[in-house]
C-alpha positions as CSV (number, residue, x, y, z in Angstrom):
1,M,0.0,0.0,0.0
2,D,1.5,3.6,-1.2
3,L,0.3,7.1,-1.0
4,R,-0.2,6.7,-4.9
5,T,-2.7,3.5,-4.6
6,L,-4.3,5.9,-2.0
7,R,-5.1,8.4,-4.0
8,Y,-6.2,6.1,-7.1
9,F,-8.7,5.0,-4.1
10,I,-10.1,7.9,-2.9
11,T,-10.7,9.1,-7.2
12,V,-12.4,5.9,-7.9
13,L,-14.7,6.4,-4.4
14,E,-15.8,9.9,-5.4
15,A,-15.9,9.4,-8.8
16,G,-18.5,6.3,-8.3
17,S,-17.2,4.5,-11.8
18,L,-13.8,2.8,-12.7
19,S,-14.2,4.1,-16.1
20,R,-14.9,7.8,-15.1
21,A,-11.7,7.9,-12.4
22,A,-9.2,6.2,-15.2
23,G,-10.4,9.5,-17.3
24,S,-9.5,12.2,-14.4
25,L,-6.1,10.0,-13.6
26,Y,-5.0,9.7,-17.3
27,I,-4.9,5.7,-16.9
28,A,-6.3,3.1,-18.5
29,Q,-9.2,1.5,-16.8
30,P,-7.7,-2.1,-16.4
31,A,-4.2,-0.8,-15.2
32,L,-7.0,1.4,-12.3
33,T,-9.0,-1.9,-11.8
34,A,-5.7,-3.6,-10.8
35,Q,-4.3,-1.5,-8.5
36,I,-7.8,-1.6,-6.8
37,K,-7.6,-5.6,-6.6
38,K,-4.0,-5.3,-5.5
39,L,-5.1,-3.1,-2.5
40,E,-7.9,-5.4,-1.3
41,G,-5.6,-8.3,-1.7
42,E,-3.2,-6.6,0.8
43,L,-6.0,-5.2,3.1
44,G,-7.5,-8.8,2.7
45,V,-10.9,-6.7,2.5
46,Q,-13.7,-6.1,-0.3
47,L,-13.6,-2.4,-0.8
48,F,-16.2,-2.0,-3.4
49,D,-19.7,-3.6,-4.6
50,R,-19.8,-3.5,-8.4
51,S,-22.8,-3.2,-10.1
52,H,-23.4,-2.1,-13.7
53,A,-24.0,1.5,-12.7
54,G,-20.6,1.6,-10.9
55,V,-19.2,1.1,-7.9
56,T,-20.2,1.6,-4.0
57,P,-17.9,1.6,-1.2
58,T,-18.2,-1.2,1.5
59,P,-18.2,-0.1,5.2
60,A,-14.0,-1.0,5.2
61,G,-14.2,0.9,1.6
62,V,-15.6,3.8,4.0
63,Q,-13.3,3.9,6.9
64,L,-10.7,3.0,4.3
65,Y,-11.6,6.6,2.7
66,D,-11.6,8.8,5.9
67,D,-8.6,7.1,7.1
68,A,-6.5,7.5,3.5
69,R,-8.0,11.1,3.4
70,R,-5.8,12.0,6.9
71,L,-2.7,10.0,5.9
72,L,-2.8,12.1,2.4
73,S,-3.2,15.2,4.3
74,D,-0.1,14.2,6.8
75,A,1.7,13.2,3.8
76,D,1.1,16.9,1.8
77,A,2.4,18.8,5.2
78,V,5.2,16.9,5.9
79,R,6.2,17.7,1.9
80,E,5.2,21.3,2.6
81,R,7.2,21.5,5.8
82,I,10.4,20.1,4.4
83,Q,10.1,22.3,1.4
84,R,10.0,25.5,3.4
85,L,13.2,23.9,5.3
86,P,16.3,26.3,4.5
87,Q,18.0,25.3,0.8
88,G,21.9,25.3,1.3
89,P,23.4,27.6,3.8
90,E,22.2,30.5,5.6
91,G,23.6,32.8,7.9
92,S,25.6,36.0,8.2
93,V,29.4,36.3,7.0
94,V,31.5,39.5,7.5
95,V,34.2,39.9,5.2
96,A,37.1,42.6,5.9
97,L,39.8,43.6,3.1
98,P,41.4,46.8,2.2
99,F,39.9,50.0,0.4
100,L,41.2,49.4,-3.2
101,L,40.9,45.6,-3.5
102,A,37.1,46.0,-2.1
103,S,36.0,48.5,-5.0
104,L,37.4,46.1,-7.5
105,L,36.4,42.5,-5.7
106,M,33.0,42.9,-4.0
107,G,30.5,44.5,-6.3
108,P,30.8,40.8,-8.4
109,V,30.8,38.7,-5.5
110,L,27.9,40.4,-3.8
111,A,26.0,40.3,-7.1
112,A,26.6,36.5,-7.7
113,M,25.8,35.7,-3.9
114,K,22.6,37.1,-4.2
115,K,21.7,34.7,-7.1
116,S,23.2,31.4,-6.1
117,H,23.1,32.0,-2.0
118,P,20.5,34.2,-1.2
119,R,20.0,33.4,2.4
120,I,23.6,34.1,3.0
121,R,24.0,37.7,4.3
122,V,27.3,39.2,3.2
123,F,28.8,42.3,5.2
124,V,31.5,43.9,3.8
125,H,34.5,46.0,6.5
126,D,37.2,48.0,4.3
127,D,39.3,49.9,6.3
128,L,43.1,50.3,6.1
129,S,45.4,47.1,5.7
130,L,46.0,47.5,9.4
131,G,42.5,48.1,10.0
132,V,41.6,44.5,8.1
133,K,44.3,43.2,10.6
134,K,42.7,44.2,13.9
135,A,39.3,43.4,12.8
136,M,40.3,39.7,11.9
137,L,42.4,39.5,15.4
138,D,39.1,41.2,17.5
139,R,37.1,38.6,15.6
140,R,35.0,41.3,14.3
141,A,35.2,39.9,10.9
142,D,34.7,36.3,10.0
143,V,37.0,35.8,6.8
144,G,39.6,38.5,5.6
145,I,42.3,39.5,2.8
146,L,45.4,40.2,4.3
147,V,48.4,42.8,2.9
148,D,51.8,41.1,3.1
149,A,50.8,39.7,5.8
150,P,51.8,35.4,5.5
151,Q,51.8,34.7,8.8
152,V,49.8,36.4,11.9
153,E,49.2,35.0,15.6
154,G,46.0,33.8,15.8
155,L,45.1,33.9,12.6
156,Q,45.3,31.0,9.4
157,C,46.6,32.9,6.5
158,Q,46.7,31.4,3.1
159,P,48.9,33.7,0.4
160,L,46.3,34.2,-2.5
161,V,47.3,36.8,-4.9
162,R,50.7,38.8,-5.7
163,E,50.3,41.8,-7.5
164,A,52.8,45.2,-8.8
165,V,52.5,48.4,-7.8
166,Y,52.3,51.0,-10.7
167,F,53.3,55.1,-10.9
168,C,50.5,57.1,-12.2
169,G,50.1,60.1,-13.1
170,H,49.6,63.4,-15.8
171,D,53.0,63.8,-17.0
172,V,52.3,67.4,-18.4
173,D,55.7,68.4,-19.6
174,G,56.8,65.1,-20.9
175,T,59.6,64.5,-18.2
176,V,58.7,61.3,-17.4
177,A,58.2,59.7,-20.6
178,T,61.4,59.9,-21.4
179,M,62.6,57.5,-18.4
180,L,60.0,55.0,-19.6
181,R,61.1,51.4,-20.5
182,Q,59.1,48.8,-22.7
183,P,59.9,45.5,-21.2
184,P,61.4,43.1,-23.9
185,S,58.4,40.6,-24.2
186,R,56.0,43.9,-25.8
187,A,57.2,42.9,-29.6
188,K,56.1,39.0,-28.5
189,A,53.4,40.0,-27.5
190,A,52.6,42.4,-30.2
191,R,52.6,39.6,-32.5
192,K,49.6,38.0,-30.2
193,K,46.8,40.2,-30.8
194,A,44.7,38.8,-28.5
195,T,47.3,39.5,-25.7
196,P,47.5,42.9,-24.6
197,Q,50.9,44.3,-24.9
198,P,52.1,44.9,-21.2
199,R,52.8,48.1,-19.8
200,P,55.6,50.5,-19.7
201,E,58.3,50.3,-16.7
202,I,60.1,52.8,-14.7
203,A,63.2,52.8,-12.4
204,F,61.9,53.4,-9.0
205,A,64.7,55.4,-8.4
206,D,63.3,58.0,-11.2
207,A,59.8,57.6,-9.9
208,V,60.6,58.4,-6.5
209,V,62.0,61.9,-6.9
210,Q,58.7,62.8,-9.0
211,P,56.4,65.0,-7.2
212,L,53.9,62.7,-5.5
213,V,50.8,62.7,-3.8
214,L,50.5,60.1,-1.0
215,Q,48.7,59.3,2.2
216,S,50.5,58.8,5.5
217,R,52.5,56.1,6.7
218,R,49.3,54.7,8.2
219,F,48.9,53.3,4.3
220,A,50.9,50.3,3.1
221,I,51.7,51.8,-0.1
222,R,53.0,54.9,1.5
223,R,55.5,52.6,4.1
224,S,56.4,50.5,1.1
225,V,57.6,53.4,-1.0
226,E,59.5,55.5,1.9
227,D,61.1,51.6,2.6
228,A,62.2,51.4,-1.0
229,A,63.8,54.4,-1.2
230,A,65.7,54.3,2.3
231,A,67.1,51.2,1.0
232,L,68.7,53.5,-2.4
233,G,70.0,56.1,-0.2
234,L,66.8,58.4,-1.3
235,Q,63.9,60.2,0.4
236,A,60.3,60.5,-1.6
237,N,59.3,63.8,-3.0
238,I,56.3,64.3,-1.3
239,A,53.9,67.3,-2.5
240,H,50.7,66.2,-1.2
241,E,50.1,64.0,1.7
242,Q,46.2,63.2,2.2
243,D,44.7,60.2,3.8
244,S,41.6,60.5,1.7
245,T,41.7,58.3,-1.4
246,R,38.9,60.6,-3.1
247,V,41.1,63.3,-2.5
248,I,44.2,61.4,-3.4
249,R,42.8,60.9,-6.9
250,S,41.4,64.5,-7.3
251,L,44.9,65.4,-7.1
252,Y,46.9,63.4,-8.9
253,L,44.0,64.0,-12.2
254,S,44.5,67.0,-12.0
255,G,48.3,66.8,-12.6
256,A,49.5,68.2,-9.1
257,G,52.0,64.8,-9.0
258,F,51.9,61.6,-9.4
259,T,51.0,58.5,-7.0
260,F,52.1,54.9,-6.3
261,T,48.9,52.2,-7.0
262,P,48.4,48.9,-6.7
263,A,47.3,47.0,-9.9
264,C,43.8,46.4,-8.6
265,A,43.2,50.1,-8.4
266,L,43.8,50.3,-12.0
267,H,40.6,49.7,-13.3
268,D,39.6,53.0,-12.0
269,Q,41.8,54.8,-13.8
270,P,40.7,57.8,-16.5
271,Q,40.4,57.1,-20.1
272,P,43.8,57.1,-21.8
273,R,45.0,60.6,-22.5
274,P,48.6,61.5,-24.3
275,S,49.8,62.7,-21.1
276,W,48.3,60.0,-18.9
277,V,50.9,57.8,-17.4
278,V,50.6,54.3,-15.9
279,A,54.1,52.3,-15.6
280,R,55.4,49.4,-13.8
281,V,57.7,50.0,-11.2
282,K,60.9,47.9,-11.2
283,R,64.5,48.2,-9.9
284,P,63.0,47.3,-6.9
285,D,59.4,45.5,-7.7
286,L,57.1,46.6,-5.9
287,L,54.7,43.9,-4.7
288,R,51.9,43.3,-2.7
289,T,50.4,40.1,-1.4
290,Y,47.3,39.4,-0.3
291,S,46.6,36.3,1.9
292,L,43.2,34.8,2.9
293,A,42.6,34.9,7.0
294,T,40.2,33.1,9.4
295,Q,40.1,32.5,12.8
296,A,42.7,29.9,13.6
297,G,41.2,27.1,15.7
298,R,37.7,28.0,14.5
299,P,36.2,25.6,12.2
300,V,34.9,27.6,9.1
301,D,31.0,27.2,9.0
302,A,29.2,26.5,5.9
303,A,28.1,30.1,5.1
304,T,31.7,31.4,5.4
305,Q,32.9,28.5,3.4
306,V,30.6,29.8,0.7
307,V,31.4,33.2,0.8
308,M,35.3,32.4,0.8
309,D,35.3,30.2,-2.4
310,A,33.1,32.8,-4.2
311,L,35.9,35.1,-3.1
312,L,38.6,32.8,-4.7
313,Q,36.8,32.2,-7.7
314,E,36.3,35.7,-8.4
315,M,39.8,36.6,-7.8
316,Q,41.2,33.8,-10.1
317,Q,38.4,35.0,-13.1
318,M,39.6,38.4,-12.9
319,I,43.4,37.4,-13.1
320,R,42.9,34.8,-15.9
321,T,40.7,37.2,-18.2
322,G,43.2,40.5,-17.5
323,A,40.9,42.5,-15.3
324,W,43.6,42.6,-12.6
325,E,47.1,42.7,-13.2
326,A,48.3,40.1,-10.5
327,E,49.3,36.3,-10.1
328,W,47.7,33.9,-8.5
329,L,49.2,32.3,-5.5
330,G,46.3,29.9,-4.1
331,P,45.2,26.9,-4.5
332,G,44.5,25.1,-8.1
333,P,46.6,26.1,-11.3
334,R,48.4,29.2,-11.2
335,S,47.4,32.2,-13.4
336,K,49.1,35.3,-14.2
337,A,48.8,38.3,-15.8
338,D,51.8,40.8,-15.7
339,A,52.7,40.1,-12.4
């Protein structure tokens, strides 16, 4: 005896005829008759009195009708309760990452998460690199992307991406243009029309003495620039120091000076103009490494794992398509774009 057979039985009793019931169930009458006889055999009772006018239920048939309706109603309620259960992981996840990387990465990630896992709520904490690290150590974030922090006590860190730092700004008088060098691979890249030509390069010693627009030493890029300059016995030529990224952008776009910017921020550059310079810094390379951080000793729940997977997938996709000029260091095959 199964639910389908009980539904057949109820339909026959309510129709008062095997032929009418067969028509409403869209099955052949002999098949329906066989199902009713099988049910009677399993129960050991006769459920219908049959005549040329149709069928009428026996007392056993009336009792089964009442019981079967309750059984089917309960089965429908069970189905509805199961279907109302959450489908897939759900919960809230806080992601902490640097300002510039958040601008590149989180829009596509959040849009994809909304479609694939609408029950997971993602909150973004974008901050300075030091602020991101502190948010993770204070357990205010479930997952973080740290800058140049391969190991941090209390956190589980996995290197994911390495990117270069670029020198950019308006070369109003053409001075910087004379310092640029095309990388040796340019000719080879030019033969492959589908491959974007690599950007020109500039020696760090030439770049750091230009009038610079930079943030204070609270910012990782400023510290990297000054540390590299000190190693060469040079001093950074700071023309403007502002912590606001909007003010910094406004300054170098107006030609007030040049700035150093990581590859993840190149997508936010203005439309190319003859005076606009974007060159990779060389001798020495200025590189940044991003690591994925979680709380050490605390299992990653299902919702956080989904968010982590979405972050990694979007990073790899951006590097693979050239939207982010960086090198993938994380799990899986390595991909590289001008890093």
